C-alpha positions, 0 to 999 in steps of 0.5 A: 302796368296799371292792370297788373297792380289792379289785379294784385290788389284784387287778389288780397280782398276777401271774397264776398261770401266770406264777409257775409259769413263773418258778419253772421257769426259775429251776430250769433255770438253777440246774441248769445252773449246778450242772452247770457248776461240776461240770464246772469242778471235773472240769477243775481236777482234771486237771493242766495239762502245762507246761515249767519252768526252775530259777532259777539264779545267774549274773554279770550287769551293767547295760549302758550303750550308746554309740558309739565310734571305734577307734584303733591302740594306737600310731600314727605318720605317717612323715615326713622331718626334712630336705629330700633325695631318696629313694635307696632304698625298702625297704617295700611297701603294707600290709607288716608290720614290726618295730621297727628295720626299714629303711624309707627311705634318702635321699641321704647321700654328703656326710654319709658323707664328712664322717663318715669325716673326723670319725672320722679326726680323732677317732683323731688327737685320741685319739693326741695326747691319749694322747701328751701325757698320757704326757709329763705323767706323765714331767713332760716336758709341762705340764698346760695342754698336756694340757688343750688336747689334751683340749679338742680330743678332746672337740670332735672327738667332738662333731662326730662325734656331730653328723654321725652325727645328720645321717646318721641323719636320712637313714635312716628306720626303723620305731619299733615293730612294726606294719603300714604303710599305703600308700606315698606316695613313690618312689625319686628323689623329693624329700621335705621335712619334713612330707611323708607317706611312709606310716603305721605302726599297732600293731594288736595291740591297739586303743583304743576311745574313746567317751562315757558320760553323767556319771550313770554316773561313780561306776561307771566304773573301769579293768577294766570289761568291754565288748562291741563290735560293728561292722556290718562284722562282723555279730553278732561280739562283740569283748570288751575292758576299760576302760583309763582314764576322762577326768579332766574332764566335758564341760560342754556334753554332761555326758558323760565320755570313756572309753577301752577296750582290745580285743585284736586278735590276728587283725588284724581291726579297723582304726583309724577303724572305728565300733563300737557299745559295751555297757559292763558296769557294776556286775557282780554275782551274781544270780538269773536265769530265762528271759524266757518265765517273766515275766508283766507286768501294768501295771508289775508283774511276776509268775511262776508258781512251782512249789509242791510238794504232799505226796503229790500233783501240784505246783501253780502259785503266782502270785508277784510279782517285781522284775526287773532287767537283762536278758541274751539270753533271761534276766531278773534277779530281784532280789526274790521268787524264790530260786535253785533254785526252779522257774518255769513257762516254757511253759504259764504262761498256761493255769494258774491259781494253785493249779491242779495241773500236770504237768511234762513237761520241764525247760528247761536253756537248752541246747535249743530248745522243739521239742527239749524237746517231743520229749523229753517225748513 
């Protein structure tokens, strides 16, 4: 019985040759691992070349996008107040005029004749009034006669004012400085009230009306900056300021209408043009860094900051930051980084936290990457 147990135990033991092979294999992998660690240590000692940028302070703002339509600062449709024929046209299509310039004359021969008659009657009424007043002072005429002559004088003056108004209705002048539209009438044509003669727009400044969600209502105020673009002018940016905010919120769209004013010194913008608007709300001074320095992992954002080592090469420090609004090429950092600290913008994907780095160039935002690399060489 004992012999059988011993035999069974001996059958489960590994052969002597197999134990020796396993020991040799373990020693081989141990030596390879040690060599790899040594090689890795040698690689870490060599600084990694990187390009860095310094966090700086700039004015940033949250951007609210919208679509708006341009209007002239002042705009009128020139029409006639009376039914009459055109006797003279003194403007052309698209002409620029000043306030008071004569645009259209209508037939007014009858009104001129009546005006001359009224002026003559007024002169006679003034003479009669002065004569009676002199007689009253000499006690040669009654006060009632003077009152009668005063009434005649006032009546004649009123008739003269009425005739001057009738005559003015037949002369159309520019109410303000601006540019005229297309001419829709010709000399000799009969015009009636409501007929469009032309249009007049004051395009020195343009009004831009657009709607903004009411969630931004607390941030809306006159004086906010806006930036507007139109497909008609490519990437050109037109700067303006908010002039006013509608006093009511639309109960259907829950949006509020905003009006901005855009200077138009070169008369490029035209009424009716569709504009893409970016309104800059809550302007503030903030720390900004280049976009290339941001590393995103899920919903978290990190940067590789430069940690200066005493008596040695600087090292990389992985730091979590909280980002805010974005500008072209720049990102606002609300927490985790202070102005003046340096971050890695190129090469941050090749370094590990605590690894030594070699700064080959400093990105100041004014030179492209190729120029930075050439200067580093």
